[in-house]
C-alpha positions, 0 to 999 in steps of 0.5 A: 459690723452690726446687726441690720434691721428694716425700717419697720423695726424702728421703735426708738424715738431718738432726738438730739437732746443730750446728756451734759458732759462732766469733767474733761480729758485732754489726751493728744497725739503728735500730728505733724502737718501732712497731706492728709490734714491739709486737704480735708473737705467738709462733706455731708451734714451729720447731726448731733445725737448725744453729748456724753458725760466724762465717764463715757469718753470713748464711745465705740461698739453698737448693737441692736437688741432683740427689742430693737434697743441700741446698746453702746460699749464705752471702753474709756481708753482716752481716760481709763480712770473711768471703768469700761461699761455698756450703756443703752440708748434712751429717748434723750440720753444714754443709760448705764446698762451694766458695769463690767468685770475687769480682766484679773491681771490688767484690772481693767474692762475694755469693751469694744464691738458687741452683738447679740447671739442666737441664744439671746445673750450679748457678746462683746470683744474686750481690748486689753492691748493698751493695758498689756501686750501679753494676750489678755484680751477676751470675748465676753458673754453677758447672759440676759435675763428678761432684758437685764444683765446677768452673769458676765463671763469670758468665753474665749481668752488669749486674744491680742486685741479683740475688736469686732464681733459679728454673729452669722447663724450659730457662728461668731466671727471676731477680728484680732487686730494684733494676732502676730506670728513668730515670723510676722509681728504685723499680723492680724486675723479673723477668728470663728467660733461655734455657739456649741463650743462656747457653751462647753467652756472657756476656749483658750487660744494659742497665741502666735500660732495658726490656732484652729479657730483662725479663719484668715490672717493679714499683714499690715504695711506700716506707714507714717502713722506708725500704727500696725493694727490690722483687721478691725471692722467686720461684716457680711453681705447678702451673699454671705461674703465677709469684709474686713479692713486694716486700721493701720493701712486701710486695705479692704479684704473680701473673704468667701467661705465654703459651705462648711464655713472654712475659708474659700478665698481671701482677696484684696478689694479693688477700690476706685480711690485709696482708703487710708484707714478702716476702723468699724464698718457695716454692710447694708445688705439691701444694697451690699454697700459698705459704710466704712469709718476712716478714722484717720481722715475723719470720714465715713466712706461708702464702697459699692459692690463694684469697688467705687468709693464715695465720701458720705461724711467728712470734716476737719478737726472738731470737738464734735459739739455740733454733730460733725464727726470726731474720729468716727470709729463705728457705724450701725445701720437701723432702717435708714439711719446711720449711727456713728460713734466719735471715738476721739482718740487720735494717732499720729497724722490723723485729722483729729489732733487731740481727745477733747473734753466733749464726747459725742455721737452723730448720725446721718439719715440716708436717702 
């Protein structure tokens, strides 16, 4: 769900030195033994990128800036006594980029995915769903001023659970993992907004309706995890087709658009092997392969244009201190390096059993 740059834009020298962790967190989920946790293989060789301090306990969204710097959102949902922030990659650590304004009612900021727009400003989805089920989530804009954060303001309000953001041209696409309808309490959706409209003032969505900004809707089939979050990660391929997937049931969807930007078709992708959970995803537009975070099975799975599924990285439950993935939530491709955020906040029946006091990020160099 991220911007993609060719190898020539690799300007950051990133090493595996780390920022020391501070404090501890011990959030846990009830993970009764099931087939998922009993058959976890160790595949691939991810490396440790950073160990993060306690105030950065749930690293999530990733974006590449105009200067090729990498930005990371940290909603701190595992321990929200720390405020949600956005940080920036440095040579051997992360550096605070900006604090964020809390939502007036929930008193929390919770940044998820983020992306730079064609106007040079940074946009991020804000997930207030854990703080309120009353449609308090927002799409936020950080006005950039010579590479520094300026005014931070909402441009769209009344999401249920705003999650992924992707710019294509002058249109931003946003997933809402909890967009219910009066007759469907397992709903989710993809929205789209033109930059011109966002510049005219704050857009107020109409919850539990087919708001005019809805591009496509989905229904989650709830399984033993009890999770009904739907459309999560989002990206598009070299032909302009969009892909999203359900966090709760792992279904992958392909969206084809008409020339005017409206929906032409929505189809469930036929894949060679089941995917149990789709968190963040990215499309490598050189190959049109999808790299999918399967948070439930602690894996990064790859889906090619024929629907063939393979596993790039997977490992049993871990605290991530050696670089192994610890509930991967988002991926970013920059050149041939795949960056992975380790969210480490499990649900029932996930391979990851608890939020550890060690907070990490990983990477894999693709061949």
